[in-house]
C-alpha positions as CSV (number, residue, x, y, z in Angstrom):
1,M,-22.6,-13.9,11.1
2,I,-22.9,-16.7,8.6
3,A,-20.2,-16.5,5.9
4,A,-21.5,-16.2,2.3
5,K,-20.8,-19.2,0.1
6,R,-20.0,-19.4,-3.5
7,F,-23.2,-19.2,-5.6
8,W,-21.8,-18.7,-9.1
9,K,-20.3,-21.0,-11.7
10,D,-18.9,-18.6,-14.3
11,V,-16.7,-15.5,-13.9
12,T,-16.2,-13.2,-16.9
13,V,-14.7,-9.8,-17.6
14,A,-16.9,-7.6,-19.7
15,P,-17.2,-3.9,-20.7
16,L,-19.0,-1.8,-18.2
17,G,-19.6,1.9,-18.6
18,E,-16.2,3.5,-19.4
19,G,-14.2,0.6,-18.1
20,L,-14.5,-3.1,-17.3
21,G,-16.6,-5.1,-14.9
22,I,-16.7,-8.6,-13.5
23,R,-19.8,-10.7,-14.1
24,L,-20.8,-13.7,-12.0
25,D,-23.1,-15.9,-14.1
26,G,-23.8,-12.8,-16.2
27,R,-24.6,-10.5,-13.3
28,A,-22.4,-7.4,-12.8
29,L,-20.4,-7.5,-9.5
30,K,-21.1,-4.6,-7.1
31,T,-19.1,-3.0,-4.4
32,P,-20.3,-3.2,-0.7
33,A,-21.9,0.2,-1.3
34,R,-23.8,-1.2,-4.3
35,A,-21.8,0.7,-6.9
36,D,-20.6,-1.0,-10.1
37,L,-17.2,-2.6,-9.7
38,L,-15.8,-0.5,-12.6
39,L,-12.2,-1.3,-13.2
40,P,-9.7,0.8,-15.2
41,N,-7.9,-1.7,-17.3
42,P,-7.8,-5.4,-18.4
43,S,-4.8,-6.3,-16.2
44,L,-6.6,-5.4,-13.0
45,A,-9.9,-6.8,-14.1
46,T,-8.4,-10.1,-15.1
47,A,-6.6,-10.4,-11.7
48,I,-9.7,-9.7,-9.8
49,A,-11.7,-12.1,-11.9
50,E,-9.1,-14.8,-10.9
51,E,-9.8,-14.1,-7.2
52,W,-13.5,-14.8,-7.8
53,R,-12.7,-17.9,-9.8
54,A,-10.5,-19.2,-7.0
55,V,-13.2,-19.0,-4.4
56,D,-13.8,-22.6,-3.1
57,G,-16.9,-22.8,-0.8
58,V,-17.0,-19.9,1.6
59,I,-16.1,-16.3,0.4
60,D,-13.0,-15.2,2.4
61,P,-12.1,-11.5,1.9
62,H,-8.6,-12.2,3.1
63,T,-8.0,-14.3,0.0
64,M,-9.3,-11.5,-2.3
65,P,-7.2,-8.4,-1.5
66,L,-7.3,-6.9,-5.0
67,T,-11.1,-6.9,-4.9
68,G,-11.0,-5.2,-1.5
69,L,-8.6,-2.5,-2.7
70,A,-10.8,-1.9,-5.8
71,N,-13.9,-1.6,-3.5
72,A,-12.0,0.9,-1.3
73,A,-11.1,3.0,-4.4
74,I,-14.7,3.2,-5.5
75,D,-16.6,3.4,-2.2
76,R,-14.2,5.2,0.2
77,I,-11.7,7.2,-1.9
78,A,-13.4,8.3,-5.1
79,P,-16.2,10.3,-3.4
80,D,-13.6,12.7,-2.0
81,T,-10.2,11.9,-3.5
82,A,-8.7,15.2,-2.4
83,A,-9.6,14.7,1.3
84,F,-8.2,11.1,1.3
85,A,-5.0,12.2,-0.4
86,K,-4.6,15.0,2.1
87,G,-4.8,12.6,5.0
88,L,-2.3,10.2,3.5
89,A,0.1,13.0,2.7
90,R,0.4,13.8,6.4
91,Y,2.9,10.9,6.7
92,A,5.4,13.3,5.1
93,E,5.5,15.2,8.4
94,A,6.9,12.2,10.3
95,D,8.4,9.7,7.9
96,L,9.9,6.5,9.3
97,L,13.2,7.1,7.4
98,C,13.8,10.3,9.3
99,Y,13.9,8.7,12.8
100,R,17.1,6.8,13.4
101,A,18.5,4.9,16.3
102,G,20.9,6.5,18.7
103,H,22.6,3.2,19.4
104,P,24.0,0.6,18.9
105,T,26.4,1.6,16.2
106,E,25.6,-1.6,14.1
107,L,21.9,-0.6,13.9
108,I,22.8,3.0,13.1
109,A,24.9,1.7,10.2
110,V,22.3,-0.7,8.9
111,Q,19.6,2.1,8.9
112,G,21.9,4.4,7.0
113,E,22.7,1.8,4.4
114,S,19.0,1.0,3.9
115,W,17.3,4.3,4.5
116,D,19.7,6.9,3.0
117,P,19.2,5.8,-0.6
118,P,15.4,6.3,-0.7
119,L,15.8,9.7,1.0
120,D,18.4,10.6,-1.6
121,W,16.0,9.5,-4.4
122,A,13.3,11.6,-3.0
123,R,15.6,14.6,-2.7
124,A,16.5,14.3,-6.4
125,R,13.0,13.4,-7.6
126,Y,11.1,16.1,-5.8
127,D,13.8,18.7,-5.1
128,V,13.3,18.5,-1.4
129,D,15.3,18.0,1.8
130,F,14.7,16.1,5.0
131,A,15.4,16.7,8.7
132,V,16.8,13.4,10.1
133,T,17.1,12.9,13.8
134,A,18.1,10.2,16.3
135,G,15.3,9.1,18.6
136,I,11.5,9.3,18.4
137,A,10.9,13.0,19.4
138,H,9.1,14.7,16.6
139,V,11.2,16.9,14.3
140,D,9.6,19.3,11.8
141,Q,10.2,18.7,8.2
142,P,10.8,21.7,5.8
143,A,7.5,23.2,4.8
144,E,8.4,22.9,1.1
145,T,9.1,19.2,1.5
146,V,5.7,18.5,3.0
147,K,4.1,20.6,0.3
148,R,5.8,18.8,-2.6
149,L,5.3,15.3,-1.3
150,A,1.6,16.2,-0.6
151,A,1.3,17.3,-4.3
152,A,2.8,14.0,-5.4
153,V,0.1,12.1,-3.5
154,A,-2.7,14.5,-4.6
155,A,-1.8,13.9,-8.3
156,R,-2.9,10.2,-8.0
157,D,-6.4,9.0,-8.8
158,A,-8.6,6.9,-6.5
159,F,-7.2,3.5,-7.7
160,Q,-3.6,4.6,-7.3
161,L,-4.4,6.0,-3.8
162,A,-6.0,2.7,-2.9
163,G,-2.8,0.9,-3.6
164,L,-0.5,3.5,-2.2
165,S,-2.4,3.9,1.1
166,P,-1.6,0.4,2.6
167,L,2.1,0.8,1.5
168,V,2.3,4.1,3.5
169,T,0.4,2.9,6.6
170,L,2.1,-0.5,6.8
171,S,5.6,1.0,6.4
172,G,5.1,4.3,8.1
173,S,7.0,5.9,5.2
174,L,5.5,8.0,2.4
175,V,9.0,8.1,0.8
176,L,9.2,4.3,0.6
177,A,5.7,4.0,-0.8
178,L,6.4,6.6,-3.5
179,A,9.7,5.0,-4.4
180,L,8.0,1.7,-4.9
181,A,5.0,3.2,-6.8
182,E,7.4,5.0,-9.1
183,G,9.7,2.0,-9.7
184,A,12.7,3.4,-7.8
185,M,12.6,0.4,-5.5
186,T,11.5,-3.2,-5.8
187,E,8.7,-4.6,-3.6
188,E,11.1,-6.8,-1.7
189,A,13.7,-4.0,-1.1
190,T,10.9,-1.7,0.1
191,W,9.6,-4.3,2.5
192,Q,13.0,-5.0,3.9
193,A,13.6,-1.2,4.5
194,A,10.1,-0.8,6.1
195,E,10.7,-3.8,8.5
196,L,14.4,-3.1,9.2
197,D,14.0,-2.3,12.9
198,E,11.7,-5.4,13.5
199,I,14.0,-7.6,11.6
200,W,17.0,-6.3,13.6
201,Q,15.2,-6.9,16.9
202,A,14.2,-10.4,15.9
203,E,17.8,-11.3,14.9
204,Q,19.1,-10.1,18.2
205,W,16.5,-11.6,20.6
206,G,14.3,-13.9,18.7
207,E,10.6,-13.6,17.9
208,D,7.5,-15.3,19.3
209,D,4.8,-17.0,17.3
210,F,2.4,-14.1,17.7
211,A,4.9,-11.7,16.2
212,I,5.7,-14.1,13.4
213,A,2.1,-14.5,12.5
214,A,1.4,-10.7,12.7
215,R,4.4,-10.0,10.4
216,A,3.1,-12.6,7.9
217,D,-0.3,-10.9,7.8
218,K,1.4,-7.6,7.3
219,R,3.6,-9.0,4.6
220,R,0.6,-10.4,2.7
221,D,-1.2,-7.0,2.8
222,F,1.9,-5.2,1.7
223,R,2.5,-7.6,-1.2
224,A,-1.1,-7.2,-2.3
225,A,-1.0,-3.5,-2.4
226,A,2.2,-3.5,-4.4
227,R,0.7,-5.9,-6.9
228,F,-2.5,-3.7,-7.1
229,L,-0.3,-0.7,-8.1
230,A,1.7,-2.7,-10.6
231,L,-1.5,-3.8,-12.3
232,L,-2.7,-0.2,-12.9
C-alpha cells in the first residue's frame, strides 16, 4: 500500500454542526468512515489541527494519536456507547492491582506502596471493596464493586471512553485509568504503577532492545490517551 502524502497547505479550526471541525484548504476533515470529524471543544480541535499542520511529506498515523482517538470515538464508540462501555468495564472483574506477587518480599512491598493508594482511593470514591490475592489465579470481586465501577464507565461519553480505553487496556487496570481520568493520580504516577512489575524485572535482570522498544511504543500510546482526556 502506498502511503498518502500531504496534499494541503492550510489547516484551520472552524465551526461544524454543534461542535468544531478541522478544514484542510477549506475542506472539512472526515473520519475513516466518512463521518464529519466533529470535535467537542476548542482545546481538542486545536491540538488535532496541530497534528495535521505538523505532517511533513507522508501521513503517518503514529504521529497523529489524537486524530486516531477522535476517529475511534466517532466511528467505533458513538454508534453503541453502552456496548463499548460494558466491554471496557469488564476489567473491573480482574484488575491488575488485585493480583500481587507471592515473593520476593521486596516486590511485595513495592507493589503495596504503589498499588494500595489507588485501591484506597477507589474504595472511598465509589464506596466499594476489593478482593486482593497473591498469584494469578482468578479471584471474584464483590458484585457491588463490579456494578459501581461499570456505572462509572457507562457515565462517560464517546470521547471520554476513547481516551479511557487505551489507559485501561495498556495498564490492565480500570482503577488506575479512572484515578488518572478523575485527577486522583498524575499521568507519570499512573504509568509507573501500571509498569511496576516490568520495571522491577528489568532492574533485576536487564532488558533487551525489543522489550525497550515495545515499552517505548506503549508509553507513547499511554501518554497520548492521557493527553486526549486532559483536553476534553
